[in-house]
N, C-alpha and C positions, 0 to 999 in steps of 0.2 A: 565649541565643536563636540567635546566629550558629552555635554549635556544633551545635545541634539541626538547623538548616537544612542544614548541611554533611553531617551524618550521614544525614538523610532523602534528600538529593540523591544521595549515594553509594549508598544502598540502591536508589533508582530506577534509577540507571545500571547497577548490577549486575543488576537484574531485566531491563532492556532488553538487556543483553549475553546473558543466558541465553535470552531469547526469540529473539534473532537466531541464536544457535547452534542452538536447538531447531528453528527453521523454515528453517534453511540460508540465512540472509540475510547472513551475515558477509562473503561475497565481493562483495556489491553495494556500489556507491558511495552517498554520502549522498542524492543526488537519487533514485536508485532506491528506497532505503529509505523516503524521504518519500512517494513515490508509493504504495508498498505499504501504509504505515501510513495514508495518506489514504484509500485504497480500503477498508481494513478499518474505518476510522472511519465512512465513508459507509455501508457495508453494515450496520454496527451500528446506526446511527441511522435509516436509511431502509429497510433490508432489500433495497435494490436500488441499483445504481450503473451508469452508462454512461460512455462516454468523455467526453462533454460535462460531466457532473457532476464527473468527476475533474479536468478542466481547470479548471473554475470553482473548485473547493475547494482545489486544490493551487497554482494560479498558474503552472503550467508550460505550455509551448506544446503544441499538438495533436501536433506531430511528436515531442517528447520523451516525451509520454505514450504515444503509439502504439508507438514503438520499445521503450520500457521494458515495456509490457504484452506485446508480442510476445516479448520476451526472457523474461519471466516465464512466458508460455504455453509456450514451448519447454522451460523448466526444470520445468514441471509445477506451478507455483505459482498460476497464474490461468487461469480458463476465460473465453474471449471468444466470444460468440455474436452473430450479426447480429440486430438487432431486427426483430420481425415487423411492427411499426407503421411504422417508418422504416428503410428499407434502408440509409440512410447512417450509421446509428447502430449501436454495438456495446454490448451489455450485458455486464457483468463480474461475476465471482464468484471467490472464493478457493477453492482446492482444499486441503482438509485433508491434512496429511502425516503 
């Protein structure tokens, strides 16, 4: 049983490494990767995500989220648009590479 768990875990980690390489996430730190993966998860579950949703689901501060999203935006990974309904809010989306 323990050997099966170790093998499955190794396969998952290899898959994650391949995803990080494919989407150019290798150079980002663990916090940035967690924010990226949390955004992807939120978009998958809800089809939409804004900065407040990302703060709530990731546990990071608004400042950390905003700085990371701006970095991703500059790198062409994320699109950030001001909300029509609430000008203080920003809607987020991933950009396929």
